[in-house]
C-alpha positions as CSV (number, residue, x, y, z in Angstrom):
1,X,-31.4,-6.8,9.7
2,X,-32.1,-7.6,6.0
3,X,-30.6,-10.8,5.0
4,X,-30.8,-13.2,1.8
5,X,-31.5,-16.5,3.0
6,X,-31.0,-19.9,0.8
7,X,-30.7,-23.6,1.2
8,X,-27.3,-24.7,1.1
9,X,-27.3,-28.2,0.0
10,X,-24.1,-29.5,1.4
11,X,-24.6,-28.4,4.9
12,X,-28.5,-29.0,4.7
13,X,-29.0,-25.8,6.8
14,X,-30.4,-22.3,5.7
15,X,-27.3,-20.0,4.8
16,X,-28.0,-16.6,6.3
17,X,-26.1,-13.4,4.3
18,X,-26.0,-10.0,5.5
19,X,-27.1,-7.6,2.7
20,X,-24.9,-5.1,4.1
21,X,-21.5,-7.1,3.5
22,X,-22.6,-9.6,1.3
23,X,-21.0,-12.1,3.8
24,X,-22.8,-15.2,5.2
25,X,-23.2,-14.8,9.0
26,X,-24.9,-18.1,9.9
27,X,-26.2,-21.3,9.0
28,X,-29.3,-22.7,11.0
29,X,-32.2,-25.0,10.5
30,X,-35.2,-22.4,11.1
31,X,-35.6,-18.8,10.3
32,X,-38.3,-16.4,10.6
33,X,-38.3,-13.6,8.0
34,X,-40.6,-10.5,7.6
35,X,-41.1,-8.2,4.7
36,X,-40.1,-10.8,2.1
37,X,-39.1,-10.9,-1.7
38,X,-38.7,-14.1,-3.4
39,X,-35.6,-13.8,-5.4
40,X,-34.6,-16.2,-8.9
41,X,-31.6,-15.1,-10.8
42,X,-32.7,-16.1,-14.5
43,X,-29.0,-16.0,-15.5
44,X,-28.1,-18.4,-12.7
45,X,-31.0,-20.5,-13.5
46,X,-29.8,-21.1,-17.1
47,X,-26.6,-22.0,-16.0
48,X,-28.2,-24.4,-13.8
49,X,-30.2,-25.8,-16.9
50,X,-27.1,-25.7,-19.6
51,X,-24.8,-27.5,-16.8
52,X,-27.1,-29.9,-14.9
53,X,-25.7,-28.9,-11.6
54,X,-27.0,-26.7,-8.8
55,X,-25.8,-23.1,-7.9
56,X,-27.0,-21.0,-5.4
57,X,-29.1,-18.6,-7.7
58,X,-32.2,-18.4,-5.8
59,X,-33.4,-17.1,-1.8
60,X,-35.5,-15.0,-0.2
61,X,-34.6,-11.3,1.0
62,X,-36.5,-10.1,4.5
63,X,-36.2,-8.9,7.5
64,X,-34.6,-11.4,10.0
65,X,-36.6,-11.5,12.8
66,X,-34.6,-13.7,15.7
67,X,-37.1,-14.7,17.9
68,X,-38.1,-18.3,18.5
69,X,-41.3,-18.9,16.5
70,X,-41.9,-22.3,16.1
71,X,-44.2,-22.5,12.8
72,X,-46.6,-20.1,10.9
73,X,-50.3,-21.0,9.3
74,X,-49.9,-20.3,5.7
75,X,-49.0,-21.5,2.8
76,X,-46.1,-24.1,1.4
77,X,-43.8,-22.8,-1.5
78,X,-41.2,-24.3,-3.5
79,X,-38.7,-23.8,-6.1
80,X,-37.0,-26.0,-8.6
81,X,-34.8,-24.2,-11.4
82,X,-35.4,-27.5,-13.4
83,X,-39.6,-26.7,-13.5
84,X,-40.0,-23.3,-12.1
85,X,-38.7,-19.7,-13.1
86,X,-39.9,-18.7,-9.8
87,X,-41.2,-19.6,-6.2
88,X,-44.5,-21.4,-6.4
89,X,-47.2,-22.5,-4.2
90,X,-46.9,-26.2,-3.3
91,X,-50.6,-26.8,-3.7
92,X,-51.2,-25.0,-7.1
93,X,-47.9,-23.8,-8.8
94,X,-48.9,-20.2,-8.8
95,X,-46.0,-17.6,-8.9
96,X,-44.8,-16.4,-5.5
97,X,-42.8,-13.0,-5.4
98,X,-43.6,-11.6,-2.2
99,X,-44.6,-12.4,1.2
100,X,-45.6,-10.7,4.6
101,X,-43.9,-13.4,6.6
102,X,-41.9,-16.6,6.0
103,X,-40.8,-19.5,8.0
104,X,-38.0,-21.6,6.8
105,X,-37.1,-25.2,8.3
106,X,-34.4,-27.6,7.5
107,X,-35.6,-30.9,9.4
108,X,-32.8,-33.3,9.6
109,X,-32.7,-35.9,7.1
110,X,-36.1,-34.4,5.2
111,X,-36.2,-31.7,2.5
112,X,-36.5,-28.3,3.4
113,X,-39.7,-26.5,4.1
114,X,-40.8,-22.8,3.5
115,X,-44.2,-21.7,4.6
116,X,-45.4,-18.0,3.6
117,X,-48.2,-15.5,4.5
118,X,-48.9,-13.6,2.0
């Protein structure tokens, strides 16, 4: 199933939106996706910069794999609308637009973690 996944700042979980219906079908603490594209709406980003208030304008589109994957070896990525126009690697801030697989975690009381294999 193709989905759009974004971090829900209020629930502190990953929200999963079905691309066919446009509806949020779940909120969970870990998500494993394959064949992924990182999406950032530049209009949404401009609105964040103008209003100084975050909104849902960035996330990852991919094929949701329901298996209970506990982690993957890969590269950490991040996105901050105040610093970057796209998702970037944590290590050297190289832009990331696609990945073979993505593992997303929302550890309780800690910032979200996103690991990719390109």
